[in-house]
TORKOL-4160 file (C-alpha; in steps of 0.2 Angstrom, whole numbers, padded with zeros to 4 digits, m for minus):
484
<pt num="1" X="0806" Y="0000" Z="0807"/>
<pt num="2" X="0787" Y="m0005" Z="0807"/>
<pt num="3" X="0781" Y="0012" Z="0810"/>
<pt num="4" X="0793" Y="0018" Z="0796"/>
<pt num="5" X="0787" Y="0007" Z="0783"/>
<pt num="6" X="0769" Y="0009" Z="0787"/>
<pt num="7" X="0771" Y="0029" Z="0787"/>
<pt num="8" X="0779" Y="0027" Z="0770"/>
<pt num="9" X="0762" Y="0017" Z="0764"/>
<pt num="10" X="0751" Y="0031" Z="0769"/>
<pt num="11" X="0763" Y="0045" Z="0762"/>
<pt num="12" X="0764" Y="0037" Z="0745"/>
<pt num="13" X="0745" Y="0035" Z="0746"/>
<pt num="14" X="0742" Y="0053" Z="0750"/>
<pt num="15" X="0755" Y="0060" Z="0737"/>
<pt num="16" X="0754" Y="0048" Z="0722"/>
<pt num="17" X="0769" Y="0041" Z="0714"/>
<pt num="18" X="0774" Y="0057" Z="0705"/>
<pt num="19" X="0773" Y="0068" Z="0719"/>
<pt num="20" X="0783" Y="0056" Z="0729"/>
<pt num="21" X="0796" Y="0054" Z="0717"/>
<pt num="22" X="0798" Y="0071" Z="0715"/>
<pt num="23" X="0800" Y="0073" Z="0734"/>
<pt num="24" X="0814" Y="0060" Z="0734"/>
<pt num="25" X="0823" Y="0068" Z="0719"/>
<pt num="26" X="0821" Y="0086" Z="0724"/>
<pt num="27" X="0828" Y="0082" Z="0741"/>
<pt num="28" X="0841" Y="0073" Z="0733"/>
<pt num="29" X="0848" Y="0089" Z="0725"/>
<pt num="30" X="0850" Y="0097" Z="0742"/>
<pt num="31" X="0859" Y="0080" Z="0749"/>
<pt num="32" X="0872" Y="0083" Z="0736"/>
<pt num="33" X="0879" Y="0098" Z="0745"/>
<pt num="34" X="0880" Y="0086" Z="0760"/>
<pt num="35" X="0899" Y="0082" Z="0757"/>
<pt num="36" X="0903" Y="0100" Z="0766"/>
<pt num="37" X="0895" Y="0093" Z="0781"/>
<pt num="38" X="0900" Y="0075" Z="0780"/>
<pt num="39" X="0919" Y="0082" Z="0780"/>
<pt num="40" X="0916" Y="0088" Z="0797"/>
<pt num="41" X="0904" Y="0074" Z="0802"/>
<pt num="42" X="0917" Y="0061" Z="0802"/>
<pt num="43" X="0931" Y="0073" Z="0810"/>
<pt num="44" X="0920" Y="0077" Z="0824"/>
<pt num="45" X="0915" Y="0060" Z="0829"/>
<pt num="46" X="0932" Y="0054" Z="0828"/>
<pt num="47" X="0940" Y="0068" Z="0837"/>
<pt num="48" X="0927" Y="0068" Z="0851"/>
<pt num="49" X="0929" Y="0049" Z="0854"/>
<pt num="50" X="0947" Y="0050" Z="0853"/>
<pt num="51" X="0950" Y="0063" Z="0866"/>
<pt num="52" X="0937" Y="0054" Z="0878"/>
<pt num="53" X="0948" Y="0038" Z="0876"/>
<pt num="54" X="0963" Y="0050" Z="0882"/>
<pt num="55" X="0951" Y="0058" Z="0895"/>
<pt num="56" X="0956" Y="0075" Z="0890"/>
<pt num="57" X="0942" Y="0086" Z="0893"/>
<pt num="58" X="0949" Y="0102" Z="0891"/>
<pt num="59" X="0955" Y="0098" Z="0872"/>
<pt num="60" X="0938" Y="0090" Z="0869"/>
<pt num="61" X="0930" Y="0107" Z="0874"/>
<pt num="62" X="0942" Y="0116" Z="0862"/>
<pt num="63" X="0939" Y="0104" Z="0848"/>
<pt num="64" X="0920" Y="0107" Z="0851"/>
<pt num="65" X="0920" Y="0125" Z="0850"/>
<pt num="66" X="0932" Y="0125" Z="0834"/>
<pt num="67" X="0920" Y="0112" Z="0826"/>
<pt num="68" X="0905" Y="0123" Z="0829"/>
<pt num="69" X="0914" Y="0139" Z="0820"/>
<pt num="70" X="0918" Y="0127" Z="0805"/>
<pt num="71" X="0900" Y="0121" Z="0804"/>
<pt num="72" X="0894" Y="0139" Z="0804"/>
<pt num="73" X="0905" Y="0142" Z="0789"/>
<pt num="74" X="0899" Y="0126" Z="0782"/>
<pt num="75" X="0881" Y="0131" Z="0783"/>
<pt num="76" X="0885" Y="0147" Z="0774"/>
<pt num="77" X="0893" Y="0138" Z="0760"/>
<pt num="78" X="0878" Y="0126" Z="0759"/>
<pt num="79" X="0866" Y="0139" Z="0757"/>
<pt num="80" X="0876" Y="0149" Z="0743"/>
<pt num="81" X="0879" Y="0133" Z="0733"/>
<pt num="82" X="0861" Y="0127" Z="0734"/>
<pt num="83" X="0853" Y="0144" Z="0731"/>
<pt num="84" X="0864" Y="0147" Z="0714"/>
<pt num="85" X="0870" Y="0130" Z="0706"/>
<pt num="86" X="0856" Y="0119" Z="0715"/>
<pt num="87" X="0843" Y="0130" Z="0709"/>
<pt num="88" X="0850" Y="0131" Z="0691"/>
<pt num="89" X="0851" Y="0112" Z="0691"/>
<pt num="90" X="0833" Y="0111" Z="0696"/>
<pt num="91" X="0827" Y="0122" Z="0683"/>
<pt num="92" X="0837" Y="0116" Z="0668"/>
<pt num="93" X="0840" Y="0098" Z="0670"/>
<pt num="94" X="0827" Y="0090" Z="0681"/>
<pt num="95" X="0812" Y="0080" Z="0673"/>
<pt num="96" X="0797" Y="0090" Z="0683"/>
<pt num="97" X="0780" Y="0092" Z="0677"/>
<pt num="98" X="0777" Y="0112" Z="0674"/>
<pt num="99" X="0761" Y="0112" Z="0684"/>
<pt num="100" X="0771" Y="0106" Z="0699"/>
<pt num="101" X="0787" Y="0117" Z="0698"/>
<pt num="102" X="0780" Y="0130" Z="0711"/>
<pt num="103" X="0777" Y="0117" Z="0723"/>
<pt num="104" X="0794" Y="0109" Z="0720"/>
<pt num="105" X="0803" Y="0126" Z="0722"/>
<pt num="106" X="0795" Y="0127" Z="0739"/>
<pt num="107" X="0800" Y="0110" Z="0743"/>
<pt num="108" X="0818" Y="0112" Z="0739"/>
<pt num="109" X="0819" Y="0128" Z="0751"/>
<pt num="110" X="0812" Y="0118" Z="0765"/>
<pt num="111" X="0824" Y="0105" Z="0761"/>
<pt num="112" X="0838" Y="0118" Z="0762"/>
<pt num="113" X="0832" Y="0124" Z="0779"/>
<pt num="114" X="0830" Y="0106" Z="0786"/>
<pt num="115" X="0847" Y="0101" Z="0780"/>
<pt num="116" X="0855" Y="0117" Z="0786"/>
<pt num="117" X="0848" Y="0112" Z="0804"/>
<pt num="118" X="0855" Y="0095" Z="0803"/>
<pt num="119" X="0872" Y="0101" Z="0799"/>
<pt num="120" X="0871" Y="0111" Z="0815"/>
<pt num="121" X="0865" Y="0097" Z="0824"/>
<pt num="122" X="0879" Y="0085" Z="0819"/>
<pt num="123" X="0891" Y="0089" Z="0832"/>
<pt num="124" X="0879" Y="0090" Z="0846"/>
<pt num="125" X="0873" Y="0072" Z="0840"/>
<pt num="126" X="0892" Y="0066" Z="0837"/>
<pt num="127" X="0895" Y="0071" Z="0856"/>
<pt num="128" X="0880" Y="0061" Z="0862"/>
<pt num="129" X="0887" Y="0046" Z="0853"/>
<pt num="130" X="0905" Y="0048" Z="0858"/>
<pt num="131" X="0897" Y="0048" Z="0877"/>
<pt num="132" X="0889" Y="0032" Z="0872"/>
<pt num="133" X="0872" Y="0038" Z="0878"/>
<pt num="134" X="0863" Y="0026" Z="0866"/>
<pt num="135" X="0846" Y="0028" Z="0876"/>
<pt num="136" X="0845" Y="0046" Z="0871"/>
<pt num="137" X="0849" Y="0041" Z="0852"/>
<pt num="138" X="0835" Y="0027" Z="0854"/>
<pt num="139" X="0822" Y="0040" Z="0861"/>
<pt num="140" X="0824" Y="0052" Z="0848"/>
<pt num="141" X="0823" Y="0039" Z="0834"/>
<pt num="142" X="0807" Y="0033" Z="0842"/>
<pt num="143" X="0800" Y="0051" Z="0843"/>
<pt num="144" X="0805" Y="0055" Z="0825"/>
<pt num="145" X="0795" Y="0041" Z="0817"/>
<pt num="146" X="0779" Y="0043" Z="0829"/>
<pt num="147" X="0780" Y="0061" Z="0823"/>
<pt num="148" X="0782" Y="0055" Z="0804"/>
<pt num="149" X="0767" Y="0044" Z="0807"/>
<pt num="150" X="0757" Y="0058" Z="0813"/>
<pt num="151" X="0762" Y="0068" Z="0798"/>
<pt num="152" X="0757" Y="0055" Z="0786"/>
<pt num="153" X="0739" Y="0054" Z="0794"/>
<pt num="154" X="0738" Y="0073" Z="0792"/>
<pt num="155" X="0742" Y="0071" Z="0773"/>
<pt num="156" X="0726" Y="0061" Z="0771"/>
<pt num="157" X="0714" Y="0074" Z="0778"/>
<pt num="158" X="0722" Y="0089" Z="0769"/>
<pt num="159" X="0713" Y="0095" Z="0754"/>
<pt num="160" X="0726" Y="0107" Z="0748"/>
<pt num="161" X="0743" Y="0104" Z="0739"/>
<pt num="162" X="0750" Y="0089" Z="0750"/>
<pt num="163" X="0768" Y="0089" Z="0743"/>
<pt num="164" X="0770" Y="0106" Z="0749"/>
<pt num="165" X="0762" Y="0101" Z="0766"/>
<pt num="166" X="0775" Y="0086" Z="0767"/>
<pt num="167" X="0789" Y="0097" Z="0765"/>
<pt num="168" X="0783" Y="0108" Z="0779"/>
<pt num="169" X="0779" Y="0095" Z="0790"/>
<pt num="170" X="0795" Y="0085" Z="0788"/>
<pt num="171" X="0804" Y="0101" Z="0792"/>
<pt num="172" X="0794" Y="0103" Z="0809"/>
<pt num="173" X="0799" Y="0085" Z="0812"/>
<pt num="174" X="0818" Y="0089" Z="0809"/>
<pt num="175" X="0817" Y="0106" Z="0821"/>
<pt num="176" X="0809" Y="0094" Z="0835"/>
<pt num="177" X="0821" Y="0079" Z="0833"/>
<pt num="178" X="0837" Y="0090" Z="0831"/>
<pt num="179" X="0832" Y="0101" Z="0844"/>
<pt num="180" X="0832" Y="0088" Z="0857"/>
<pt num="181" X="0850" Y="0083" Z="0853"/>
<pt num="182" X="0855" Y="0101" Z="0854"/>
<pt num="183" X="0847" Y="0105" Z="0871"/>
<pt num="184" X="0851" Y="0088" Z="0878"/>
<pt num="185" X="0870" Y="0091" Z="0873"/>
<pt num="186" X="0870" Y="0109" Z="0880"/>
<pt num="187" X="0862" Y="0104" Z="0897"/>
<pt num="188" X="0870" Y="0088" Z="0900"/>
<pt num="189" X="0888" Y="0091" Z="0895"/>
<pt num="190" X="0890" Y="0108" Z="0903"/>
<pt num="191" X="0909" Y="0106" Z="0905"/>
<pt num="192" X="0910" Y="0105" Z="0886"/>
<pt num="193" X="0904" Y="0123" Z="0882"/>
<pt num="194" X="0906" Y="0134" Z="0866"/>
<pt num="195" X="0919" Y="0148" Z="0869"/>
<pt num="196" X="0926" Y="0157" Z="0854"/>
<pt num="197" X="0942" Y="0149" Z="0850"/>
<pt num="198" X="0953" Y="0149" Z="0836"/>
<pt num="199" X="0968" Y="0136" Z="0839"/>
<pt num="200" X="0978" Y="0136" Z="0822"/>
<pt num="201" X="0987" Y="0119" Z="0825"/>
<pt num="202" X="0969" Y="0111" Z="0831"/>
<pt num="203" X="0961" Y="0119" Z="0816"/>
<pt num="204" X="0974" Y="0113" Z="0804"/>
<pt num="205" X="0973" Y="0095" Z="0811"/>
<pt num="206" X="0955" Y="0094" Z="0810"/>
<pt num="207" X="0954" Y="0102" Z="0793"/>
<pt num="208" X="0968" Y="0090" Z="0786"/>
<pt num="209" X="0959" Y="0075" Z="0793"/>
<pt num="210" X="0942" Y="0083" Z="0786"/>
<pt num="211" X="0950" Y="0087" Z="0768"/>
<pt num="212" X="0954" Y="0069" Z="0765"/>
<pt num="213" X="0937" Y="0064" Z="0769"/>
<pt num="214" X="0931" Y="0075" Z="0756"/>
<pt num="215" X="0933" Y="0062" Z="0743"/>
<pt num="216" X="0922" Y="0049" Z="0753"/>
<pt num="217" X="0910" Y="0062" Z="0755"/>
<pt num="218" X="0908" Y="0065" Z="0737"/>
<pt num="219" X="0908" Y="0046" Z="0733"/>
<pt num="220" X="0894" Y="0044" Z="0745"/>
<pt num="221" X="0883" Y="0057" Z="0735"/>
<pt num="222" X="0889" Y="0048" Z="0719"/>
<pt num="223" X="0884" Y="0032" Z="0726"/>
<pt num="224" X="0866" Y="0037" Z="0732"/>
<pt num="225" X="0859" Y="0053" Z="0726"/>
<pt num="226" X="0869" Y="0053" Z="0710"/>
<pt num="227" X="0860" Y="0038" Z="0705"/>
<pt num="228" X="0844" Y="0044" Z="0709"/>
<pt num="229" X="0847" Y="0060" Z="0698"/>
<pt num="230" X="0853" Y="0050" Z="0684"/>
<pt num="231" X="0838" Y="0039" Z="0685"/>
<pt num="232" X="0827" Y="0055" Z="0684"/>
<pt num="233" X="0835" Y="0061" Z="0668"/>
<pt num="234" X="0835" Y="0044" Z="0658"/>
<pt num="235" X="0818" Y="0037" Z="0666"/>
<pt num="236" X="0807" Y="0050" Z="0675"/>
<pt num="237" X="0799" Y="0053" Z="0692"/>
<pt num="238" X="0790" Y="0036" Z="0692"/>
<pt num="239" X="0806" Y="0027" Z="0692"/>
<pt num="240" X="0812" Y="0039" Z="0705"/>
<pt num="241" X="0797" Y="0033" Z="0716"/>
<pt num="242" X="0801" Y="0016" Z="0714"/>
<pt num="243" X="0819" Y="0020" Z="0720"/>
<pt num="244" X="0812" Y="0030" Z="0735"/>
<pt num="245" X="0802" Y="0014" Z="0740"/>
<pt num="246" X="0818" Y="0003" Z="0739"/>
<pt num="247" X="0827" Y="0017" Z="0748"/>
<pt num="248" X="0815" Y="0018" Z="0762"/>
<pt num="249" X="0814" Y="m0002" Z="0765"/>
<pt num="250" X="0834" Y="m0002" Z="0764"/>
<pt num="251" X="0835" Y="0011" Z="0777"/>
<pt num="252" X="0821" Y="0004" Z="0789"/>
<pt num="253" X="0832" Y="m0013" Z="0788"/>
<pt num="254" X="0849" Y="m0006" Z="0789"/>
<pt num="255" X="0844" Y="0005" Z="0804"/>
<pt num="256" X="0847" Y="m0011" Z="0815"/>
<pt num="257" X="0864" Y="m0014" Z="0808"/>
<pt num="258" X="0868" Y="0005" Z="0809"/>
<pt num="259" X="0863" Y="0008" Z="0827"/>
<pt num="260" X="0872" Y="m0008" Z="0832"/>
<pt num="261" X="0888" Y="0000" Z="0822"/>
<pt num="262" X="0884" Y="0017" Z="0830"/>
<pt num="263" X="0885" Y="0010" Z="0848"/>
<pt num="264" X="0902" Y="0000" Z="0843"/>
<pt num="265" X="0910" Y="0014" Z="0834"/>
<pt num="266" X="0917" Y="0025" Z="0849"/>
<pt num="267" X="0924" Y="0009" Z="0857"/>
<pt num="268" X="0934" Y="0006" Z="0842"/>
<pt num="269" X="0941" Y="0023" Z="0842"/>
<pt num="270" X="0943" Y="0024" Z="0861"/>
<pt num="271" X="0952" Y="0007" Z="0862"/>
<pt num="272" X="0964" Y="0013" Z="0848"/>
<pt num="273" X="0966" Y="0029" Z="0857"/>
<pt num="274" X="0971" Y="0021" Z="0873"/>
<pt num="275" X="0985" Y="0010" Z="0864"/>
<pt num="276" X="0973" Y="m0006" Z="0866"/>
<pt num="277" X="0976" Y="m0011" Z="0847"/>
<pt num="278" X="0972" Y="m0030" Z="0850"/>
<pt num="279" X="0956" Y="m0027" Z="0857"/>
<pt num="280" X="0951" Y="m0014" Z="0844"/>
<pt num="281" X="0954" Y="m0027" Z="0831"/>
<pt num="282" X="0944" Y="m0039" Z="0841"/>
<pt num="283" X="0931" Y="m0027" Z="0841"/>
<pt num="284" X="0932" Y="m0026" Z="0822"/>
<pt num="285" X="0932" Y="m0043" Z="0819"/>
<pt num="286" X="0916" Y="m0047" Z="0830"/>
<pt num="287" X="0907" Y="m0032" Z="0825"/>
<pt num="288" X="0909" Y="m0036" Z="0807"/>
<pt num="289" X="0901" Y="m0054" Z="0810"/>
<pt num="290" X="0888" Y="m0047" Z="0822"/>
<pt num="291" X="0881" Y="m0033" Z="0810"/>
<pt num="292" X="0882" Y="m0044" Z="0794"/>
<pt num="293" X="0872" Y="m0059" Z="0804"/>
<pt num="294" X="0859" Y="m0046" Z="0811"/>
<pt num="295" X="0856" Y="m0038" Z="0794"/>
<pt num="296" X="0855" Y="m0055" Z="0785"/>
<pt num="297" X="0842" Y="m0060" Z="0798"/>
<pt num="298" X="0830" Y="m0045" Z="0794"/>
<pt num="299" X="0834" Y="m0043" Z="0775"/>
<pt num="300" X="0832" Y="m0061" Z="0769"/>
<pt num="301" X="0814" Y="m0063" Z="0773"/>
<pt num="302" X="0810" Y="m0047" Z="0763"/>
<pt num="303" X="0822" Y="m0051" Z="0748"/>
<pt num="304" X="0812" Y="m0069" Z="0748"/>
<pt num="305" X="0795" Y="m0061" Z="0748"/>
<pt num="306" X="0797" Y="m0044" Z="0741"/>
<pt num="307" X="0782" Y="m0044" Z="0729"/>
<pt num="308" X="0771" Y="m0050" Z="0742"/>
<pt num="309" X="0777" Y="m0038" Z="0755"/>
<pt num="310" X="0776" Y="m0024" Z="0743"/>
<pt num="311" X="0758" Y="m0028" Z="0739"/>
<pt num="312" X="0753" Y="m0029" Z="0757"/>
<pt num="313" X="0763" Y="m0014" Z="0761"/>
<pt num="314" X="0758" Y="m0002" Z="0747"/>
<pt num="315" X="0744" Y="m0011" Z="0737"/>
<pt num="316" X="0749" Y="m0004" Z="0720"/>
<pt num="317" X="0767" Y="m0001" Z="0719"/>
<pt num="318" X="0778" Y="0007" Z="0704"/>
<pt num="319" X="0787" Y="m0004" Z="0692"/>
<pt num="320" X="0805" Y="m0011" Z="0696"/>
<pt num="321" X="0801" Y="m0007" Z="0716"/>
<pt num="322" X="0804" Y="m0027" Z="0719"/>
<pt num="323" X="0820" Y="m0030" Z="0711"/>
<pt num="324" X="0826" Y="m0013" Z="0717"/>
<pt num="325" X="0822" Y="m0017" Z="0734"/>
<pt num="326" X="0830" Y="m0034" Z="0732"/>
<pt num="327" X="0847" Y="m0027" Z="0725"/>
<pt num="328" X="0848" Y="m0013" Z="0738"/>
<pt num="329" X="0846" Y="m0025" Z="0752"/>
<pt num="330" X="0860" Y="m0035" Z="0745"/>
<pt num="331" X="0871" Y="m0021" Z="0743"/>
<pt num="332" X="0867" Y="m0015" Z="0761"/>
<pt num="333" X="0873" Y="m0031" Z="0767"/>
<pt num="334" X="0889" Y="m0030" Z="0757"/>
<pt num="335" X="0891" Y="m0012" Z="0764"/>
<pt num="336" X="0888" Y="m0016" Z="0782"/>
<pt num="337" X="0905" Y="m0027" Z="0783"/>
<pt num="338" X="0914" Y="m0011" Z="0778"/>
<pt num="339" X="0909" Y="0000" Z="0793"/>
<pt num="340" X="0920" Y="m0007" Z="0805"/>
<pt num="341" X="0935" Y="m0007" Z="0794"/>
<pt num="342" X="0931" Y="0012" Z="0790"/>
<pt num="343" X="0931" Y="0016" Z="0809"/>
<pt num="344" X="0947" Y="0007" Z="0811"/>
<pt num="345" X="0956" Y="0016" Z="0797"/>
<pt num="346" X="0948" Y="0034" Z="0804"/>
<pt num="347" X="0954" Y="0029" Z="0822"/>
<pt num="348" X="0972" Y="0029" Z="0816"/>
<pt num="349" X="0971" Y="0047" Z="0808"/>
<pt num="350" X="0981" Y="0042" Z="0793"/>
<pt num="351" X="0967" Y="0042" Z="0780"/>
<pt num="352" X="0974" Y="0050" Z="0765"/>
<pt num="353" X="0978" Y="0036" Z="0754"/>
<pt num="354" X="0964" Y="0026" Z="0759"/>
<pt num="355" X="0951" Y="0041" Z="0755"/>
<pt num="356" X="0958" Y="0044" Z="0739"/>
<pt num="357" X="0958" Y="0026" Z="0732"/>
<pt num="358" X="0941" Y="0020" Z="0740"/>
<pt num="359" X="0933" Y="0037" Z="0734"/>
<pt num="360" X="0940" Y="0035" Z="0717"/>
<pt num="361" X="0931" Y="0018" Z="0716"/>
<pt num="362" X="0915" Y="0024" Z="0722"/>
<pt num="363" X="0915" Y="0039" Z="0711"/>
<pt num="364" X="0916" Y="0027" Z="0696"/>
<pt num="365" X="0897" Y="0024" Z="0701"/>
<pt num="366" X="0891" Y="0038" Z="0690"/>
<pt num="367" X="0900" Y="0035" Z="0673"/>
<pt num="368" X="0898" Y="0017" Z="0674"/>
<pt num="369" X="0878" Y="0019" Z="0677"/>
<pt num="370" X="0878" Y="0033" Z="0663"/>
<pt num="371" X="0886" Y="0020" Z="0651"/>
<pt num="372" X="0875" Y="0006" Z="0656"/>
<pt num="373" X="0860" Y="0017" Z="0652"/>
<pt num="374" X="0868" Y="0024" Z="0636"/>
<pt num="375" X="0869" Y="0006" Z="0629"/>
<pt num="376" X="0851" Y="0003" Z="0632"/>
<pt num="377" X="0850" Y="m0006" Z="0648"/>
<pt num="378" X="0835" Y="m0005" Z="0661"/>
<pt num="379" X="0836" Y="0005" Z="0677"/>
<pt num="380" X="0840" Y="m0012" Z="0685"/>
<pt num="381" X="0858" Y="m0011" Z="0678"/>
<pt num="382" X="0861" Y="0004" Z="0690"/>
<pt num="383" X="0860" Y="m0006" Z="0706"/>
<pt num="384" X="0868" Y="m0021" Z="0699"/>
<pt num="385" X="0883" Y="m0009" Z="0694"/>
<pt num="386" X="0882" Y="m0001" Z="0711"/>
<pt num="387" X="0883" Y="m0019" Z="0719"/>
<pt num="388" X="0898" Y="m0023" Z="0710"/>
<pt num="389" X="0907" Y="m0007" Z="0715"/>
<pt num="390" X="0904" Y="m0009" Z="0734"/>
<pt num="391" X="0912" Y="m0027" Z="0733"/>
<pt num="392" X="0928" Y="m0019" Z="0724"/>
<pt num="393" X="0928" Y="m0005" Z="0737"/>
<pt num="394" X="0927" Y="m0018" Z="0751"/>
<pt num="395" X="0942" Y="m0027" Z="0744"/>
<pt num="396" X="0951" Y="m0011" Z="0742"/>
<pt num="397" X="0947" Y="m0006" Z="0761"/>
<pt num="398" X="0956" Y="m0024" Z="0767"/>
<pt num="399" X="0971" Y="m0021" Z="0757"/>
<pt num="400" X="0975" Y="m0003" Z="0761"/>
<pt num="401" X="0973" Y="m0005" Z="0782"/>
<pt num="402" X="0984" Y="m0021" Z="0780"/>
<pt num="403" X="0998" Y="m0013" Z="0770"/>
<pt num="404" X="0997" Y="0005" Z="0781"/>
<pt num="405" X="0991" Y="0000" Z="0797"/>
<pt num="406" X="0997" Y="m0019" Z="0800"/>
<pt num="407" X="0979" Y="m0025" Z="0802"/>
<pt num="408" X="0979" Y="m0044" Z="0803"/>
<pt num="409" X="0972" Y="m0048" Z="0786"/>
<pt num="410" X="0974" Y="m0067" Z="0788"/>
<pt num="411" X="0965" Y="m0067" Z="0806"/>
<pt num="412" X="0951" Y="m0056" Z="0798"/>
<pt num="413" X="0949" Y="m0069" Z="0784"/>
<pt num="414" X="0949" Y="m0084" Z="0795"/>
<pt num="415" X="0938" Y="m0076" Z="0809"/>
<pt num="416" X="0926" Y="m0066" Z="0797"/>
<pt num="417" X="0926" Y="m0071" Z="0779"/>
<pt num="418" X="0927" Y="m0089" Z="0780"/>
<pt num="419" X="0913" Y="m0091" Z="0792"/>
<pt num="420" X="0902" Y="m0079" Z="0783"/>
<pt num="421" X="0906" Y="m0087" Z="0766"/>
<pt num="422" X="0901" Y="m0103" Z="0774"/>
<pt num="423" X="0885" Y="m0096" Z="0781"/>
<pt num="424" X="0880" Y="m0089" Z="0763"/>
<pt num="425" X="0882" Y="m0107" Z="0756"/>
<pt num="426" X="0872" Y="m0116" Z="0771"/>
<pt num="427" X="0859" Y="m0102" Z="0770"/>
<pt num="428" X="0857" Y="m0104" Z="0752"/>
<pt num="429" X="0854" Y="m0122" Z="0752"/>
<pt num="430" X="0843" Y="m0122" Z="0766"/>
<pt num="431" X="0832" Y="m0108" Z="0758"/>
<pt num="432" X="0832" Y="m0116" Z="0741"/>
<pt num="433" X="0825" Y="m0132" Z="0749"/>
<pt num="434" X="0812" Y="m0123" Z="0759"/>
<pt num="435" X="0806" Y="m0112" Z="0744"/>
<pt num="436" X="0805" Y="m0127" Z="0734"/>
<pt num="437" X="0793" Y="m0137" Z="0745"/>
<pt num="438" X="0782" Y="m0121" Z="0749"/>
<pt num="439" X="0770" Y="m0112" Z="0739"/>
<pt num="440" X="0770" Y="m0092" Z="0737"/>
<pt num="441" X="0759" Y="m0084" Z="0750"/>
<pt num="442" X="0743" Y="m0077" Z="0744"/>
<pt num="443" X="0736" Y="m0070" Z="0761"/>
<pt num="444" X="0743" Y="m0059" Z="0775"/>
<pt num="445" X="0743" Y="m0075" Z="0788"/>
<pt num="446" X="0752" Y="m0084" Z="0774"/>
<pt num="447" X="0765" Y="m0072" Z="0772"/>
<pt num="448" X="0768" Y="m0070" Z="0791"/>
<pt num="449" X="0771" Y="m0088" Z="0792"/>
<pt num="450" X="0782" Y="m0089" Z="0777"/>
<pt num="451" X="0792" Y="m0074" Z="0783"/>
<pt num="452" X="0793" Y="m0081" Z="0801"/>
<pt num="453" X="0800" Y="m0097" Z="0794"/>
<pt num="454" X="0813" Y="m0090" Z="0783"/>
<pt num="455" X="0818" Y="m0079" Z="0799"/>
<pt num="456" X="0821" Y="m0093" Z="0810"/>
<pt num="457" X="0831" Y="m0102" Z="0795"/>
<pt num="458" X="0841" Y="m0087" Z="0794"/>
<pt num="459" X="0843" Y="m0084" Z="0812"/>
<pt num="460" X="0848" Y="m0102" Z="0816"/>
<pt num="461" X="0860" Y="m0103" Z="0802"/>
<pt num="462" X="0869" Y="m0087" Z="0808"/>
<pt num="463" X="0870" Y="m0093" Z="0825"/>
<pt num="464" X="0877" Y="m0110" Z="0822"/>
<pt num="465" X="0888" Y="m0105" Z="0807"/>
<pt num="466" X="0891" Y="m0087" Z="0809"/>
<pt num="467" X="0895" Y="m0086" Z="0828"/>
<pt num="468" X="0910" Y="m0094" Z="0837"/>
<pt num="469" X="0908" Y="m0108" Z="0850"/>
<pt num="470" X="0912" Y="m0094" Z="0863"/>
<pt num="471" X="0900" Y="m0082" Z="0857"/>
<pt num="472" X="0887" Y="m0095" Z="0856"/>
<pt num="473" X="0888" Y="m0100" Z="0874"/>
<pt num="474" X="0889" Y="m0081" Z="0879"/>
<pt num="475" X="0873" Y="m0079" Z="0870"/>
<pt num="476" X="0864" Y="m0094" Z="0878"/>
<pt num="477" X="0871" Y="m0090" Z="0895"/>
<pt num="478" X="0864" Y="m0072" Z="0893"/>
<pt num="479" X="0846" Y="m0079" Z="0889"/>
<pt num="480" X="0845" Y="m0091" Z="0903"/>
<pt num="481" X="0851" Y="m0076" Z="0914"/>
<pt num="482" X="0836" Y="m0066" Z="0908"/>
<pt num="483" X="0824" Y="m0081" Z="0908"/>
<pt num="484" X="0830" Y="m0086" Z="0926"/>
C-alpha cells in the first residue's frame, strides 16, 4: 500500500493532472469491455474451487482446458469491440485536447494489449488461488508494485512524451506479473494440463453459469468506469484526475480486505461443495466481520485526515480529490460486507435471480448520476448516489440468499449487523470526542501522531465490539504464542 501510494505521487508529478486524468479515462474505455472476461473469471474460480472441494482432478483438468478455449474466444471478441466501438467512442465522445490525441491513441492500444494479457492470465491466477497458494499471490503483488515504483522514477528522467512512456512501461509490468502466474501454474500443476477438449455438457454448464454473471459484470462497469466516463463528459479530465487519485487510494486500502477475502473465498466454496453448509455459513459470518473491521481500521485515519494526507502525499492535488477519497472509502467499506455473501451465492450455482436483480440495481448508477448532473449537482453527487446504490444492493443480496438458499438471516443479523452497527456508533462517539479536543495536524510528525491515535482508537473499538469473546481470546492466545 505504501509503495503504491508513493508511486501515484511520482506519476502524478511526472504526467501532470491532465495527462494523468487522460490515462485513467482512456484505460477505462478498455475496461468497459471487461464484462466479457469477468463472465468467465467468476466461473473459473468457482468451478476450480468446487472440483478441488470434491477432489476430482480429472474433471478439473477438463474444465481448465475448456476455460482456456473460451478465453481465447473472449480475447478475440475484446479486440474486435475495442478496435471498432471503442475507437469510435474515443474519437467522438471523449473530451481530449487535440494535441494529445496521438499519444492517447497509443495509450489506448497498449491498454488493449495489456488487458488481453490479463484475460489470458485469469484462469491461471484462479487456479493458484483455488489451490490456496497465497504466498505466490503475495510475491507477485510485491514484485508488481516495486516495478511500478521503478517505472515512476523512469518517467521523471524521461524527456519525451511521458504519457506514452507510461503506457509502454505499464504494459511491461503487466507482462512480467502475469507471466509469473502463467509459468508457475504450468510448471507447478502439471497434472492440470491443457488438452483440446470440447465437452458439450461441461461447456453448457460453464456458459450457463457465466451467462447469468453477465449482468453482474455489466453492473460493475456501470458502477466504476461508467462513472469515470460520465465525469469526463460533464466536467473534463481534471475531475477524472481527482477520481483517479481517489481510486488509487481506495484500491490501496481495499487491497487488504480484498486479499483477506481472496484467501477465504476458496474455503467457502470448498466447504459448500463438501456438504458442510454450517461451516460455510460460519465462514461467511466471520469473514464479513473481519474484513469490515480490517478495512475500517485502515480507512478511518485517511477519512479523518484526508486533506492533510493528500497534501503530504501529492502536494498540490485536484479539486474534489478530498471528498472523492472520503466517499469512495465509505462505499468500499459497505461493499466489503457483500463479498462473502456473493461467494456463498456463487457456491450454490443457482445465481440466475440473484444476478438479474442485483445487477439491475447496480445498472441504475449511470442513469441516476446523469440525472443528478442534469439537475446541476456537482461531481460529488455521483459518489453519493453510488454509495446509496451499494446499500440497496447489499440488502437485496441478503434477501435473495435467504429466500432461495435458506441462508440464516436472523443469525447473520445477530452475529454480524448488530455488532458492526454497535461498532460504528461507539467509534463515531470516540472519534468525535478525540477530534473535538485535538487540533488539525500541520506537520508530518503531527499527522503521524494523529493518524496513529485514530488507528489505535479504531482498532480497539473493532477488537472489543466487532469481535466475539471467543475470537478475542483466540487473538490473544495467538499473540502470546508468537511472543513467547
